[in-house]
C-alpha positions, 0 to 999 in steps of 0.5 A: 582809284580813278573809277570811284570818283567817275561813278561815285560811288564807296568801295566799302561801306560799314553800318552796324556790324556788316561790312558791304564791300562794291564789286572788288576787280584784279586791279593794282595800286594804280588801277591797271588790270593784273592779268590783262587778255588780249581783246580783239579789233572789238573789244572782245575777250580773246583768252579766259587762260588770266582767270586765275591771276583775276581771280586771285589779285581779288581775293587781295585787293578785299582783303586790302580792304577788308582791313580797313575797317579791321576785318579780314576774308574771315569776316565774309559771310557772302560773296557774290563773284561775277564772271565772262565765261563759267568754266574758266572761272569753275576751274580755278575758283575752288582752289583760289576761294580755298586759298584765300578763305584759308580753308578746304570748306570754307564758310561763306555763301557763295553763288557765281554768274555769268555776265557777256560782259563787265565794267572793263573790257579786260576784266574777266572777274569781278566779287562783291563781298558782305562781312560781318565783324 
């Protein structure tokens, strides 16, 4: 993604049997935000109704990235969700997470935090992961 070179980091690093996945977002293959919300004249998010779309894409991106290390979401032991609207995230997180992990009771330590803004103006969510293989 274009921001990797600009910021200077790795999307994921494997150390021993642990994979540390940098915060993932809802980008497509070209780096465009999937489900980008409308912004006001000052660049503030007007609507958080695309939280589910962005959350699903974020888990899909993490799944693909973990696959590069021979892992999957089944290997995730911890996740931290950073969201711009807690109510919008809570409204969809249970369903999306259960579907992403393929079980009604994911065995994943999970933390969710609200932040006023993420790296990209149209970004509603970012999730970082730790996986063990």
